[in-house]
Each structure stands twice: as structure tokens, then as C-alpha cells.
N, C-alpha and C positions, 0 to 999 in steps of 0.2 A: 506590441507586446506579444511574446511568444505563448503558444498553447501549452499547458503543462500536460505531460503524459503521466496520468495518475498510476499506471501500472508500472511505470519506471520508478516513480517516488516511492511505491511501496515495495519495489523490487520483486514484483510477481510477473508470471508469463501473461501475455494477452489472452490466451486460453484458461486462465486459472478459474477454478470453481469458486463459487461463493463462499465456501468455507476457507478456503486458502486465502482469499482477498481478506476475509473477516480476520484470520489470524495474524496476516501480515499488518493490518491496520491496528490491531491491539497491541502487537509488538513495538511498533513506532510510537503508539500512545503512551505506552510504559516508559519508553525510552525518552520521551520528550516531556512528559508530565512532570512536574515538581513532586 
């Protein structure tokens, strides 16, 4: 089973700040949450 690259899933750079990661996560959550 291949490891997931969570940065790629969230479409952020590996050097992204915590705030950028949080924003990307929330954007994905809103996109997929009913």
C-alpha cells in the first residue's frame, strides 16, 4: 500500500505554514462535506 502525501492531497507546498495547511484543509472539508 502506497504512502499518502498529505501535502499533495491538500495541494500545498511542503514548506507551507500551519495557517496555509489549515486553510487548505478547511477548503477541502467544505468541498466534500454534505
